[in-house]
C-alpha positions as CSV (number, residue, x, y, z in Angstrom):
1,M,74.3,202.7,88.9
2,K,77.4,200.5,88.8
3,Y,78.2,198.9,85.4
4,V,80.9,196.5,84.9
5,V,82.2,195.7,81.4
6,L,84.5,192.5,80.8
7,G,86.7,193.0,77.7
8,A,88.6,196.0,76.2
9,S,88.1,195.3,72.4
10,A,85.5,196.5,70.0
11,A,82.4,195.5,71.9
12,G,83.7,196.4,75.3
13,I,85.0,199.7,74.5
14,N,82.1,200.8,72.5
15,G,79.9,199.6,75.2
16,V,81.9,201.8,77.8
17,R,81.7,204.7,75.5
18,Q,77.8,204.4,75.1
19,L,77.2,203.8,78.9
20,R,79.0,207.0,79.7
21,A,77.3,208.9,77.0
22,L,73.9,207.9,78.2
23,D,74.6,207.9,82.1
24,S,77.0,210.6,83.2
25,N,76.8,209.8,86.8
26,A,77.4,206.1,86.7
27,Q,80.2,204.1,88.1
28,I,81.9,202.2,85.2
29,T,84.5,199.5,85.8
30,L,86.3,198.0,82.9
31,I,88.0,194.6,83.4
32,S,90.4,193.1,80.6
33,K,93.2,190.7,80.0
34,D,94.6,193.4,77.6
35,D,96.5,196.3,79.2
36,K,96.2,198.3,75.9
37,I,93.3,199.4,73.8
38,Y,94.0,198.5,70.3
39,S,92.5,197.2,67.1
40,R,93.0,193.6,66.3
41,C,92.1,194.0,62.7
42,I,95.3,196.0,62.1
43,L,97.8,194.1,64.1
44,H,99.4,193.0,60.8
45,H,100.2,196.7,60.3
46,Y,102.3,196.6,63.5
47,M,104.0,193.3,62.2
48,E,104.8,195.3,58.9
49,G,106.1,198.3,60.7
50,I,103.4,200.5,59.3
51,R,102.0,201.4,62.7
52,D,103.4,201.6,66.1
53,V,101.4,200.8,69.2
54,K,100.0,204.3,69.6
55,K,98.6,204.0,66.0
56,L,96.9,200.7,66.7
57,E,94.6,202.5,69.2
58,F,91.0,203.2,68.2
59,V,90.2,205.6,70.9
60,E,91.2,209.3,71.7
61,D,93.9,210.2,74.1
62,N,92.9,210.0,77.8
63,F,89.7,207.9,76.8
64,I,89.7,206.2,80.3
65,E,90.3,209.4,82.2
66,E,87.8,211.6,80.4
67,N,85.2,209.1,80.6
68,K,86.0,208.4,84.4
69,I,86.6,204.6,83.9
70,E,88.1,202.5,86.5
71,W,90.1,200.1,84.5
72,I,91.3,196.9,86.1
73,K,93.8,195.7,83.4
74,G,96.0,192.7,82.7
75,I,93.7,190.3,84.4
76,G,90.7,188.3,83.5
77,A,87.5,186.9,85.1
78,A,87.8,183.6,86.7
79,S,84.1,183.1,87.5
80,L,80.8,184.7,87.8
81,N,78.3,184.7,90.7
82,A,75.2,185.9,88.9
83,R,73.0,185.5,92.0
84,E,75.2,187.8,94.2
85,K,76.2,190.0,91.2
86,E,79.9,189.6,91.6
87,V,82.8,188.8,89.1
88,V,85.6,186.8,90.6
89,L,89.0,187.9,89.0
90,E,91.8,185.6,88.6
91,D,93.7,186.9,91.6
92,G,90.6,186.2,93.9
93,R,89.4,189.8,94.0
94,K,85.5,190.3,93.7
95,V,83.9,193.0,91.7
96,S,80.3,193.8,92.2
97,F,77.8,195.1,89.7
98,D,74.3,196.3,89.2
99,K,74.6,195.5,85.5
100,L,77.2,193.5,83.6
101,L,78.3,193.4,80.0
102,I,80.1,190.4,79.0
103,A,82.5,191.2,76.0
104,T,85.3,188.8,76.6
105,G,85.9,187.9,73.0
106,A,87.3,184.8,71.7
107,N,90.7,182.7,71.6
108,T,92.4,180.8,69.0
109,F,91.0,177.3,68.4
110,F,93.6,174.6,68.1
111,P,92.3,171.6,66.3
112,P,92.9,168.0,67.8
113,I,96.0,167.4,65.9
114,P,98.6,165.3,68.0
115,H,101.5,167.6,69.3
116,L,99.8,170.8,68.3
117,R,98.9,172.1,71.6
118,E,102.2,171.3,73.3
119,A,104.5,172.3,70.3
120,K,106.9,175.0,71.3
121,N,106.8,176.6,67.9
122,A,102.8,176.6,67.3
123,I,101.1,179.8,68.2
124,G,97.7,181.4,67.6
125,F,97.2,185.0,66.4
126,R,94.6,186.6,68.4
127,N,96.1,189.5,70.5
128,F,99.0,191.8,70.8
129,D,101.1,189.4,72.9
130,D,100.6,186.7,70.0
131,C,101.8,189.4,67.6
132,E,104.9,190.3,69.4
133,K,105.8,186.7,69.8
134,I,105.3,185.8,66.2
135,M,107.5,188.9,65.3
136,E,110.2,187.6,67.6
137,M,110.2,184.0,66.5
138,S,109.9,184.8,62.9
139,K,113.4,186.4,63.2
140,V,115.1,183.1,63.8
141,C,112.9,180.8,61.6
142,N,112.9,180.1,57.9
143,N,109.8,178.1,57.1
144,I,106.5,179.7,58.4
145,V,103.3,177.9,57.9
146,V,99.9,179.6,58.5
147,M,96.9,177.2,59.1
148,G,93.7,178.8,57.9
149,A,93.0,181.2,55.1
150,G,90.4,183.3,56.7
151,L,90.6,187.1,57.6
152,V,93.0,186.2,60.6
153,G,95.3,183.9,58.4
154,I,95.5,186.6,55.7
155,D,96.2,189.3,58.2
156,V,99.3,187.3,59.4
157,I,100.6,186.6,56.0
158,S,100.2,190.3,55.0
159,G,102.4,191.1,58.2
160,L,105.0,188.7,57.3
161,I,105.6,188.7,53.5
162,H,108.2,191.5,54.0
163,T,110.4,189.2,56.1
164,G,111.5,187.2,52.9
165,K,110.8,184.0,54.8
166,N,109.4,180.8,53.1
167,I,105.8,181.2,53.9
168,S,103.1,178.6,53.2
169,L,99.4,178.7,53.6
170,V,97.1,175.7,54.2
171,E,93.3,175.9,54.0
172,M,90.7,173.1,54.0
173,K,88.4,175.0,51.8
174,G,88.7,175.5,48.0
175,H,89.9,179.1,48.1
176,M,91.1,181.9,50.4
177,L,88.7,183.9,52.5
178,S,85.8,181.4,51.6
179,I,83.3,183.0,54.2
180,Q,83.6,186.5,52.7
181,L,84.5,186.0,49.0
182,D,83.6,183.8,45.9
183,K,86.3,182.1,44.0
184,K,86.8,185.1,41.5
185,A,87.2,187.7,44.1
186,A,89.5,185.5,46.2
187,S,91.7,184.7,43.2
188,A,92.8,188.4,43.1
189,Y,94.3,188.0,46.4
190,E,95.7,184.5,45.7
191,E,97.5,185.6,42.5
192,G,98.9,188.6,44.6
193,F,100.2,186.5,47.3
194,K,101.6,184.0,44.8
195,K,103.6,186.9,43.3
196,H,105.0,187.5,46.8
197,G,106.2,183.9,47.0
198,V,103.5,182.5,49.3
199,N,103.0,178.7,48.8
200,Q,99.2,178.0,49.0
201,Y,97.5,174.6,49.6
202,Y,93.7,174.5,49.2
203,E,91.5,171.7,49.8
204,K,94.0,170.2,52.1
205,G,94.5,170.0,55.9
206,I,97.1,169.1,58.2
207,K,97.3,165.3,58.8
208,E,100.4,165.0,61.1
209,L,103.0,167.2,62.7
210,I,106.7,165.8,62.7
211,V,108.4,167.1,65.9
212,N,111.9,166.8,67.1
213,E,113.3,165.8,70.6
214,N,112.8,169.3,71.8
215,G,109.1,169.3,71.0
216,E,109.5,171.6,68.0
217,I,107.6,171.0,64.7
218,I,110.1,170.5,61.9
219,E,107.7,169.2,59.2
220,I,104.1,169.1,58.4
221,I,102.4,166.2,56.5
222,L,99.2,167.4,54.7
223,T,96.2,165.2,54.0
224,S,97.3,165.1,50.4
225,G,100.6,163.2,51.5
226,E,102.7,166.4,50.6
227,V,105.4,167.3,53.2
228,I,106.3,170.9,53.9
229,P,109.0,172.2,56.1
230,C,108.1,174.2,59.2
231,D,109.8,175.9,62.1
232,L,106.9,178.1,63.0
233,L,103.3,177.2,62.7
234,I,100.7,180.0,63.1
235,V,97.2,178.6,63.8
236,A,94.3,180.7,62.5
237,A,91.9,177.9,61.7
238,G,89.0,179.4,63.9
239,V,88.3,180.8,67.3
240,R,86.4,179.6,70.5
241,S,84.5,181.9,72.7
242,N,85.8,183.0,76.1
243,V,83.0,181.7,78.2
244,A,84.9,179.2,80.4
245,F,84.4,181.6,83.5
246,L,80.6,181.3,83.1
247,E,80.5,177.6,83.9
248,G,78.1,177.2,86.9
249,S,76.9,180.7,86.6
250,G,73.4,180.0,85.0
251,V,74.2,182.2,82.2
252,E,73.3,180.4,79.0
253,V,75.8,179.3,76.5
254,D,75.6,177.1,73.5
255,R,78.2,175.4,71.1
256,F,79.0,178.8,69.7
257,G,79.3,180.9,72.8
258,L,77.2,183.3,74.9
259,V,73.5,183.3,73.9
260,I,72.0,186.9,73.6
261,D,68.8,188.3,72.0
262,E,68.5,191.2,69.7
263,L,68.7,193.6,72.7
264,G,72.0,192.1,73.9
265,R,70.2,190.4,76.8
266,T,71.3,187.0,78.2
267,N,68.9,184.9,80.0
268,V,69.9,186.3,83.4
269,E,68.5,189.8,84.2
270,D,71.0,192.6,84.2
271,I,73.5,190.5,82.4
272,Y,74.1,191.5,78.8
273,G,76.7,190.3,76.0
274,A,78.2,191.6,72.9
275,G,80.9,190.8,70.3
276,D,83.0,187.6,69.6
277,V,82.0,186.0,72.8
278,T,78.6,185.0,71.2
279,G,80.6,183.1,68.4
280,R,78.4,184.7,65.8
281,N,79.4,187.1,63.1
282,P,83.0,187.4,64.4
283,I,83.8,190.7,62.7
284,W,84.8,194.2,64.2
285,P,81.7,196.3,62.9
286,T,79.4,193.8,64.3
287,A,81.1,193.6,67.7
288,A,81.1,197.3,67.9
289,K,77.4,197.7,67.1
290,E,76.4,195.0,69.5
291,G,78.4,196.7,72.2
292,I,76.5,200.0,71.6
293,I,73.2,198.3,71.5
294,A,73.7,196.3,74.7
295,A,74.9,199.3,76.6
296,S,72.0,201.3,75.5
297,N,69.5,198.7,76.8
298,M,71.5,198.5,80.1
299,T,70.7,202.1,80.7
300,G,67.0,201.8,79.7
301,V,67.3,203.2,76.1
302,K,65.9,200.6,73.8
303,A,68.0,199.7,70.8
304,E,67.9,196.6,68.6
305,M,70.2,194.6,66.3
306,T,68.1,194.7,63.2
307,D,71.0,194.9,60.5
308,F,70.3,192.1,58.0
309,F,73.9,192.4,56.7
310,A,75.7,191.7,60.1
311,S,78.3,189.8,58.1
312,K,79.6,192.9,56.1
313,S,83.4,192.9,55.7
314,T,85.8,195.2,54.1
315,M,89.4,194.4,53.4
316,N,92.3,195.9,51.6
317,F,95.1,193.3,51.3
318,L,98.0,194.1,48.8
319,G,96.3,197.3,47.8
320,I,93.2,195.5,46.5
321,P,90.2,196.9,48.4
322,T,87.2,194.7,48.7
323,M,83.7,194.8,50.2
324,S,81.6,191.8,50.8
325,L,78.1,191.5,52.6
326,G,75.6,188.7,53.0
327,I,76.1,185.4,51.1
328,N,78.8,185.2,48.5
329,E,77.1,182.4,46.5
330,P,73.5,181.6,45.7
331,E,72.0,178.9,48.0
332,D,69.8,177.3,45.2
333,D,68.5,178.1,41.9
334,S,65.8,180.4,43.0
335,Y,68.4,183.2,43.5
336,T,69.5,185.7,40.7
337,V,73.1,186.6,40.3
338,V,74.3,189.6,38.3
339,M,78.0,190.4,37.7
340,E,80.2,192.8,36.1
341,N,84.0,193.0,35.8
342,D,86.7,194.5,33.6
343,D,90.3,194.1,32.8
344,E,91.4,196.6,35.4
345,G,90.5,194.3,38.3
346,N,87.1,195.8,39.1
347,Y,84.4,193.2,40.0
348,K,80.9,193.5,41.1
349,K,78.4,190.8,42.1
350,I,74.9,191.0,43.5
351,I,72.7,188.1,44.6
352,H,69.0,188.8,45.0
353,K,65.7,187.0,45.2
354,D,62.2,188.3,44.9
355,G,63.6,191.7,44.7
356,K,65.7,191.5,47.9
357,I,69.5,191.6,47.9
358,Y,71.0,188.8,50.0
359,G,74.6,189.3,49.1
360,A,77.1,191.2,47.3
361,I,80.8,191.5,46.5
362,I,82.6,194.7,45.3
363,Q,86.4,194.7,44.4
364,G,88.7,197.3,43.1
365,D,86.6,200.5,42.6
366,L,84.4,200.6,45.6
367,S,82.5,203.7,44.7
368,Y,79.4,201.6,43.8
369,S,79.2,200.8,47.4
370,G,77.3,203.9,48.1
371,I,74.6,203.1,45.7
372,L,74.5,199.5,46.9
373,T,74.1,200.8,50.5
374,Q,71.0,202.9,49.5
375,L,69.5,199.9,47.6
376,I,69.6,197.9,50.8
377,K,68.7,200.6,53.3
378,N,65.6,201.8,51.4
379,N,64.4,198.1,50.7
380,I,64.3,198.8,47.1
381,D,62.8,196.0,45.1
382,V,65.6,195.4,42.6
383,S,63.5,193.0,40.5
384,K,61.7,196.2,39.2
385,I,64.8,198.0,38.0
386,K,64.6,198.1,34.2
387,K,68.4,198.7,33.6
388,S,71.5,197.2,34.9
389,L,71.8,197.3,38.7
390,F,75.4,198.7,38.2
391,K,74.2,201.5,36.0
392,I,71.8,203.2,38.3
393,D,72.6,206.5,40.1
394,Y,71.1,208.3,42.9
395,S,68.7,210.3,41.0
396,D,66.8,206.9,40.2
397,F,65.8,206.7,43.9
398,F,63.6,209.8,43.3
399,N,61.6,208.7,40.4
400,M,58.4,207.6,42.3
401,K,54.8,207.4,41.2
402,D,51.8,208.6,43.2
403,N,51.4,205.0,44.7
404,F,55.0,205.2,45.7
405,E,56.0,202.5,43.3
406,F,59.7,203.0,42.2
407,T,60.4,203.6,38.5
408,Y,63.7,203.7,36.6
409,D,64.7,205.1,33.4
410,N,65.8,202.5,30.7
């Protein structure tokens, strides 16, 4: 059996690992634009000087050699001939396969703002090359603007605050990390970055870029009319799936990206997908899990993506650890919200309905995350809990009547 995997990040590498674990005799070819295997989630540590390239790796030494992988690196796929089962590379080479895993990830989305795409000092933040360019450019600039306050944007700012440059953050939503956090949890980070001198503009977008005769941005006009100086603009306002090479292949894509089912299958037999290329749940743990599931099914070992909380995120900016999962605000009045916080920066929030947990945020002391995981894993009906959700312990899970109904001590 010949397996080909496109992409060397979370989904692709975990897919390769699983393929080899389940099929010791298979021929496995890995094809990637990247020539390194590294974690994008901690690129800001490289910017800060906390980690070197080696410490960005998330695989053991000699991973490629020990797993007998043929790695074609530094080049991407140009097209796919699904009928002939061939991937055409950018240099014209053709690589055949019996089964294919598409894990090509995503690229920075540049909004349709005049001069943005062609500006010499506007750059995305998606891969190692972007990271090195930003580090080099930041040495000679004074006013850095980051567009987008999601996880990627905050990663960038975390990596740059040590430079002492004038840094501004522009975000259309009302607060930082709006997908992961509610306003209260986000405020802990907002205050922290404010103390580090980061200027923050919320509920405002970029209306216009002022460029000089060299095609370089010198000022940014916000939708509020405010003007901020800029000699380096880092775009982190979203991503777009890398699916252009699939045009004409017959493999289904939609407005988000590659379409797959819960087994990782596309609409074309023997072609699978995983990770950010789908445009859904673009976080590392989900990509890794999808890569494993797709690879398992490629080898005939059935596995299914059933995790309700695929959108789980953990972060630790400025030494403030936070975990979020599911929704961060109730969708309507039918949900119940319970919260607890103290003066030491610890905050807990659970959103539930009809006994089922739909979302949670824990910030500061994360020790409760173990209890929370068990509540979700065991499908415990939290509406029957007689004491505070935040006061239960593991022993409460074993108080069970003969009819298997859970009981809790008051």
